[in-house]
C-alpha positions as a Markdown table, in Angstrom:
| # | Residue | x | y | z |
|---|---|---|---|---|
| 1 | Met | -0.1 | 0.4 | -0.1 |
| 2 | Arg | 1.7 | 3.4 | -1.0 |
| 3 | Leu | -0.2 | 5.4 | 1.4 |
| 4 | Leu | 1.6 | 8.4 | 1.1 |
| 5 | Gly | 1.7 | 8.4 | -2.8 |
| 6 | Arg | -2.4 | 8.6 | -2.4 |
| 7 | Lys | -3.3 | 11.2 | -4.6 |
| 8 | Arg | -6.7 | 13.2 | -3.7 |
| 9 | Gln | -10.3 | 12.1 | -4.4 |
| 10 | Arg | -12.5 | 14.1 | -6.6 |
| 11 | Val | -15.6 | 13.1 | -6.2 |
| 12 | Asn | -18.6 | 14.9 | -9.3 |
| 13 | His | -21.6 | 14.2 | -11.3 |
| 14 | Asp | -21.8 | 15.6 | -14.5 |
| 15 | Asp | -25.6 | 15.6 | -15.0 |
| 16 | Gly | -25.5 | 18.9 | -13.2 |
| 17 | Gly | -27.5 | 17.5 | -9.9 |
| 18 | Gly | -24.8 | 17.5 | -7.4 |
| 19 | Leu | -23.9 | 15.2 | -4.9 |
| 20 | Leu | -27.1 | 16.1 | -3.1 |
| 21 | Pro | -30.2 | 18.3 | -4.4 |
| 22 | Gly | -29.0 | 22.2 | -4.3 |
| 23 | Gly | -25.6 | 20.6 | -2.9 |
| 24 | Pro | -22.3 | 21.2 | -4.5 |
| 25 | Glu | -21.4 | 20.0 | -7.9 |
| 26 | Ala | -18.2 | 18.3 | -6.6 |
| 27 | Val | -16.1 | 17.2 | -3.3 |
| 28 | Glu | -12.0 | 17.1 | -3.4 |
| 29 | Val | -11.1 | 15.0 | -0.8 |
| 30 | Ala | -8.0 | 15.1 | 0.7 |
| 31 | Ala | -5.7 | 13.5 | 3.8 |
| 32 | Arg | -7.5 | 16.0 | 6.4 |
| 33 | Ser | -9.7 | 18.2 | 4.5 |
| 34 | Val | -12.4 | 18.3 | 2.0 |
| 35 | His | -12.8 | 21.1 | -0.6 |
| 36 | Val | -16.5 | 21.6 | -1.3 |
| 37 | Gly | -17.2 | 24.4 | -4.1 |
| 38 | Glu | -14.9 | 27.7 | -2.8 |
| 39 | Gln | -14.9 | 26.2 | 0.4 |
| 40 | Tyr | -12.2 | 24.2 | 2.4 |
| 41 | Thr | -13.7 | 21.9 | 5.6 |
| 42 | Ala | -11.5 | 19.8 | 8.0 |
| 43 | Thr | -13.4 | 17.8 | 10.7 |
| 44 | Leu | -12.0 | 16.6 | 14.1 |
| 45 | Ala | -13.5 | 14.5 | 16.9 |
| 46 | Val | -13.8 | 14.6 | 20.2 |
| 47 | Val | -12.1 | 11.7 | 22.1 |
| 48 | Gly | -11.6 | 13.3 | 25.7 |
| 49 | Tyr | -13.2 | 14.9 | 28.0 |
| 50 | Pro | -13.4 | 16.6 | 31.3 |
| 51 | Ser | -14.3 | 14.5 | 34.5 |
| 52 | Glu | -16.5 | 17.4 | 35.4 |
| 53 | Val | -18.5 | 19.2 | 33.5 |
| 54 | Gly | -21.0 | 22.4 | 33.9 |
| 55 | Ala | -24.1 | 23.4 | 32.0 |
| 56 | Gly | -23.7 | 24.8 | 28.9 |
| 57 | Trp | -20.2 | 24.2 | 29.4 |
| 58 | Ile | -20.0 | 24.0 | 24.9 |
| 59 | Glu | -20.8 | 27.8 | 25.2 |
| 60 | Pro | -17.1 | 28.8 | 24.4 |
| 61 | Leu | -17.2 | 26.5 | 21.4 |
| 62 | Leu | -20.0 | 27.9 | 19.9 |
| 63 | Ala | -18.6 | 31.6 | 20.6 |
| 64 | Tyr | -15.9 | 31.0 | 18.2 |
| 65 | Pro | -15.8 | 34.1 | 15.8 |
| 66 | Gly | -15.1 | 31.6 | 12.9 |
| 67 | Arg | -17.3 | 29.4 | 10.9 |
| 68 | Leu | -17.0 | 26.7 | 13.2 |
| 69 | Asp | -20.4 | 23.5 | 13.1 |
| 70 | Ile | -20.5 | 21.5 | 16.0 |
| 71 | Ala | -22.7 | 18.1 | 15.6 |
| 72 | Leu | -24.3 | 16.1 | 18.6 |
| 73 | His | -25.2 | 12.7 | 17.3 |
| 74 | Val | -26.8 | 10.6 | 20.2 |
| 75 | Glu | -27.8 | 6.8 | 20.3 |
| 76 | Pro | -29.8 | 5.7 | 23.6 |
| 77 | Val | -28.6 | 2.4 | 24.6 |
| 78 | Pro | -31.1 | -0.2 | 25.6 |
| 79 | Pro | -31.8 | -0.4 | 29.6 |
| 80 | Ala | -30.9 | -3.8 | 29.6 |
| 81 | Val | -27.6 | -3.8 | 27.9 |
| 82 | Ala | -26.7 | -1.1 | 29.7 |
| 83 | Ala | -27.3 | -2.7 | 33.0 |
| 84 | Glu | -25.5 | -5.2 | 31.6 |
| 85 | Arg | -22.3 | -3.3 | 30.8 |
| 86 | Leu | -22.7 | -1.5 | 34.3 |
| 87 | Arg | -22.1 | -5.0 | 35.9 |
| 88 | Lys | -19.3 | -5.9 | 34.1 |
| 89 | Gln | -17.8 | -2.9 | 34.4 |
| 90 | Arg | -17.8 | -3.2 | 38.3 |
| 91 | Gly | -16.7 | -6.2 | 38.3 |
| 92 | Arg | -13.1 | -5.1 | 37.0 |
| 93 | Leu | -13.0 | -2.5 | 38.5 |
| 94 | Glu | -13.9 | -4.1 | 42.0 |
| 95 | Ser | -11.8 | -7.0 | 41.0 |
| 96 | Ser | -9.1 | -4.5 | 40.4 |
| 97 | Arg | -9.3 | -3.2 | 43.7 |
| 98 | Arg | -9.2 | -6.1 | 45.4 |
| 99 | Met | -5.9 | -7.3 | 43.3 |
| 100 | Asp | -4.0 | -4.3 | 44.7 |
| 101 | Ala | -5.2 | -4.7 | 48.5 |
| 102 | Gly | -3.9 | -8.4 | 48.2 |
| 103 | Lys | -0.5 | -7.4 | 47.1 |
| 104 | Gly | -0.3 | -4.3 | 50.1 |
| 105 | Arg | -0.5 | -1.8 | 47.0 |
| 106 | Leu | -2.0 | 1.8 | 48.4 |
| 107 | Asp | -5.4 | 2.5 | 47.1 |
| 108 | Asp | -5.6 | 4.3 | 43.8 |
| 109 | Pro | -8.0 | 7.6 | 44.3 |
| 110 | Glu | -8.9 | 7.3 | 40.3 |
| 111 | Leu | -10.0 | 3.6 | 40.6 |
| 112 | Asp | -12.0 | 4.1 | 44.0 |
| 113 | Ala | -13.8 | 7.3 | 42.4 |
| 114 | Ala | -14.5 | 5.4 | 39.5 |
| 115 | Ala | -15.9 | 2.3 | 41.1 |
| 116 | Gln | -18.2 | 4.7 | 43.3 |
| 117 | Asp | -19.3 | 6.9 | 40.0 |
| 118 | Ala | -20.1 | 3.4 | 38.4 |
| 119 | Ala | -22.2 | 2.4 | 41.6 |
| 120 | Glu | -24.2 | 5.2 | 42.1 |
| 121 | Leu | -24.9 | 5.1 | 37.8 |
| 122 | Ala | -26.3 | 1.7 | 38.6 |
| 123 | Thr | -28.3 | 2.6 | 41.0 |
| 124 | Arg | -29.8 | 5.2 | 39.3 |
| 125 | Leu | -30.6 | 2.9 | 36.4 |
| 126 | Ala | -32.1 | 0.6 | 38.5 |
| 127 | Arg | -34.8 | 3.4 | 39.7 |
| 128 | Gly | -35.4 | 4.3 | 36.6 |
| 129 | Asp | -33.6 | 8.0 | 37.4 |
| 130 | Gly | -31.2 | 7.9 | 34.2 |
| 131 | Arg | -30.3 | 6.6 | 31.3 |
| 132 | Leu | -26.8 | 5.5 | 28.9 |
| 133 | Phe | -26.7 | 7.0 | 25.7 |
| 134 | Arg | -24.0 | 7.1 | 23.1 |
| 135 | Ala | -22.8 | 10.4 | 22.2 |
| 136 | Gly | -20.4 | 11.5 | 19.3 |
| 137 | His | -18.9 | 15.1 | 19.0 |
| 138 | Tyr | -17.4 | 16.7 | 15.8 |
| 139 | Leu | -16.4 | 20.1 | 14.9 |
| 140 | Ala | -16.3 | 20.9 | 11.7 |
| 141 | Val | -14.0 | 24.1 | 10.9 |
| 142 | His | -14.6 | 25.8 | 7.7 |
| 143 | Ala | -11.9 | 28.3 | 6.1 |
| 144 | Ser | -11.4 | 29.8 | 2.3 |
| 145 | Ser | -8.2 | 28.5 | 2.0 |
| 146 | Pro | -6.0 | 25.8 | 2.9 |
| 147 | Glu | -3.5 | 28.0 | 4.9 |
| 148 | Asp | -6.3 | 30.3 | 6.4 |
| 149 | Leu | -8.0 | 26.5 | 7.3 |
| 150 | Ala | -4.9 | 25.6 | 8.7 |
| 151 | Asp | -4.7 | 28.3 | 11.3 |
| 152 | Arg | -8.5 | 27.9 | 12.2 |
| 153 | Val | -8.0 | 24.3 | 12.7 |
| 154 | Ala | -5.0 | 25.4 | 15.6 |
| 155 | Glu | -7.4 | 27.6 | 17.0 |
| 156 | Val | -9.7 | 25.6 | 17.6 |
| 157 | Arg | -7.8 | 22.6 | 18.8 |
| 158 | Ala | -6.0 | 25.1 | 21.1 |
| 159 | Leu | -9.5 | 26.6 | 22.8 |
| 160 | Ala | -10.8 | 22.6 | 23.2 |
| 161 | Ala | -7.8 | 22.0 | 25.0 |
| 162 | Ser | -8.2 | 24.8 | 27.2 |
| 163 | Met | -11.7 | 23.4 | 28.0 |
| 164 | Leu | -10.2 | 20.1 | 28.7 |
| 165 | Leu | -11.6 | 18.2 | 25.6 |
| 166 | Asp | -9.2 | 16.1 | 23.5 |
| 167 | Val | -9.6 | 16.4 | 19.5 |
| 168 | Val | -8.1 | 14.6 | 16.9 |
| 169 | Pro | -8.5 | 15.0 | 13.3 |
| 170 | Leu | -10.1 | 12.5 | 10.6 |
| 171 | Thr | -7.1 | 11.6 | 8.8 |
| 172 | Trp | -8.1 | 10.0 | 5.6 |
| 173 | Arg | -11.7 | 10.0 | 6.7 |
| 174 | Gln | -12.7 | 13.5 | 6.0 |
| 175 | Leu | -15.6 | 12.9 | 3.7 |
| 176 | Gln | -17.3 | 11.0 | 6.3 |
| 177 | Gly | -16.4 | 13.6 | 8.8 |
| 178 | Trp | -17.8 | 16.2 | 6.5 |
| 179 | Ile | -20.8 | 14.0 | 6.1 |
| 180 | Ala | -21.5 | 13.6 | 10.2 |
| 181 | Ala | -20.8 | 17.5 | 10.9 |
| 182 | Ser | -21.6 | 19.6 | 8.2 |
| 183 | Leu | -24.8 | 17.9 | 6.4 |
| 184 | Pro | -28.1 | 17.8 | 8.2 |
| 185 | Leu | -28.8 | 14.0 | 7.6 |
| 186 | Ala | -28.7 | 12.5 | 10.9 |
| 187 | Leu | -25.9 | 10.4 | 9.9 |
| 188 | Asp | -22.9 | 9.4 | 12.0 |
| 189 | Thr | -20.6 | 8.0 | 9.2 |
| 190 | Val | -17.5 | 8.5 | 11.6 |
| 191 | Gly | -18.9 | 6.4 | 14.8 |
| 192 | Leu | -16.4 | 7.6 | 17.6 |
| 193 | Arg | -18.9 | 7.9 | 20.4 |
| 194 | Arg | -18.6 | 7.9 | 24.1 |
| 195 | Thr | -20.9 | 6.6 | 26.4 |
| 196 | Met | -22.7 | 8.9 | 28.9 |
| 197 | Asp | -25.5 | 9.2 | 31.4 |
| 198 | Thr | -28.6 | 11.7 | 31.3 |
| 199 | Asp | -26.9 | 14.1 | 33.1 |
| 200 | Ala | -23.8 | 14.5 | 31.4 |
| 201 | Leu | -25.7 | 14.4 | 28.1 |
| 202 | Ala | -27.9 | 17.2 | 29.3 |
| 203 | Ala | -24.8 | 19.7 | 29.9 |
| 204 | Ser | -23.8 | 19.2 | 26.4 |
| 205 | Phe | -27.2 | 21.1 | 25.3 |
| 206 | Pro | -26.4 | 24.8 | 24.8 |
| 207 | Phe | -29.4 | 25.6 | 26.1 |
| 208 | Ser | -27.2 | 28.5 | 28.5 |
| 209 | Ser | -26.7 | 31.4 | 27.5 |
| 210 | Pro | -25.2 | 35.3 | 28.9 |
| 211 | Asp | -28.0 | 36.4 | 26.6 |
| 212 | Leu | -30.6 | 35.1 | 27.8 |
| 213 | Pro | -32.4 | 37.8 | 30.8 |
| 214 | Ser | -31.6 | 36.9 | 34.5 |
| 215 | Asn | -35.2 | 36.3 | 35.0 |
| 216 | Ala | -36.1 | 34.2 | 31.6 |
| 217 | Gly | -37.5 | 31.4 | 33.8 |
| 218 | Asp | -39.8 | 33.7 | 35.8 |
| 219 | Ala | -40.5 | 35.8 | 32.9 |
| 220 | Gly | -41.8 | 32.4 | 30.9 |
| 221 | Met | -38.8 | 33.0 | 28.5 |
| 222 | Gly | -40.7 | 35.9 | 26.6 |
| 223 | Leu | -40.2 | 35.9 | 22.8 |
| 224 | Leu | -37.4 | 34.9 | 20.5 |
| 225 | Phe | -36.4 | 37.5 | 18.5 |
| 226 | Gly | -33.4 | 35.8 | 16.3 |
| 227 | Leu | -29.8 | 35.9 | 17.0 |
| 228 | Asn | -27.2 | 37.8 | 18.9 |
| 229 | Leu | -24.7 | 39.2 | 16.0 |
| 230 | Ala | -21.8 | 39.5 | 18.7 |
| 231 | Ser | -22.7 | 36.3 | 19.7 |
| 232 | Pro | -24.0 | 33.3 | 19.7 |
| 233 | Gly | -26.3 | 33.6 | 22.0 |
| 234 | Val | -30.1 | 34.4 | 21.3 |
| 235 | Val | -32.3 | 37.5 | 21.8 |
| 236 | Val | -35.2 | 36.8 | 24.1 |
| 237 | Trp | -37.4 | 39.6 | 25.7 |
| 238 | Asp | -40.7 | 39.5 | 27.3 |
| 239 | Arg | -42.4 | 43.1 | 26.9 |
| 240 | Trp | -45.2 | 42.1 | 29.1 |
| 241 | Ala | -42.7 | 41.1 | 31.9 |
| 242 | Gln | -41.0 | 44.3 | 32.8 |
| 243 | His | -41.8 | 47.4 | 34.4 |
| 244 | Asn | -42.6 | 49.4 | 31.5 |
| 245 | Phe | -44.4 | 47.9 | 28.6 |
| 246 | Asn | -42.7 | 50.8 | 26.0 |
| 247 | Ala | -40.2 | 50.0 | 23.7 |
| 248 | Val | -38.2 | 51.9 | 20.8 |
| 249 | Ile | -37.5 | 49.5 | 17.3 |
| 250 | Leu | -34.6 | 51.4 | 15.2 |
| 251 | Ala | -33.5 | 49.9 | 11.9 |
| 252 | Arg | -32.8 | 51.6 | 8.5 |
| 253 | Ser | -35.4 | 52.1 | 6.0 |
| 254 | Gly | -37.4 | 48.7 | 4.5 |
| 255 | Ala | -35.6 | 47.0 | 7.1 |
| 256 | Gly | -38.9 | 45.5 | 8.8 |
| 257 | Lys | -39.7 | 47.9 | 11.8 |
| 258 | Ser | -43.4 | 47.6 | 11.2 |
| 259 | Tyr | -43.6 | 43.9 | 11.2 |
| 260 | Leu | -41.5 | 43.2 | 13.9 |
| 261 | Ala | -43.9 | 45.6 | 15.3 |
| 262 | Lys | -47.3 | 43.9 | 14.2 |
| 263 | Leu | -45.7 | 40.5 | 15.7 |
| 264 | Asp | -45.0 | 41.5 | 18.7 |
| 265 | Leu | -47.7 | 43.5 | 19.8 |
| 266 | Arg | -50.3 | 40.1 | 18.7 |
């Protein structure tokens, strides 16, 4: 096999229909990127996560100033399969602890913590308080040139490292990564997943945003006006939950001020 001498693959359709309806006419696949139309895309897969995360922990990636697509693929694990896997995992952890104790070794804090977490998770599953899921996170970085793409990928990897995330490029699997992270097909063609429980998976959804009002829960979340141009957050405001119902709408002529006012007052 001559991997070093492998040429780039170019997939195209000569009938003018493109790869997908409304999609590009051709996709040029390289080792660590794909060339789609006028854009270059490199897909990264998250293979390592921090031990503890808070709600909305993925927000720094969403606030990245460049074009970055984040895809989350979730597959539920059947309760019977999850219980069996946890039982085997607890058996392996307990066996390791007993072997260390029998040889007179000191307790391993990481092993003890893992055994305790597995026992607590098994208890929650038995009570029906949680479930297990197989989740995969993929990051698609876009740029207008290969040089710009390399700089963007380096920035995203540095940002992910600051969040204690281990990301790897999908070498020779960029086409599968582009399908999984950039196309709205709900297909995980890469298959790099991590088992998570309900709490960890819920924290992965970017429901928290610094642009949301502090009293959003008391105000019933209000009306969604759109996205903030300065950040990836949403603009949510409830006129009738304020002390004063008056508001001022400023925009250029023909931008839709009257339409927005009528929509708000309905």
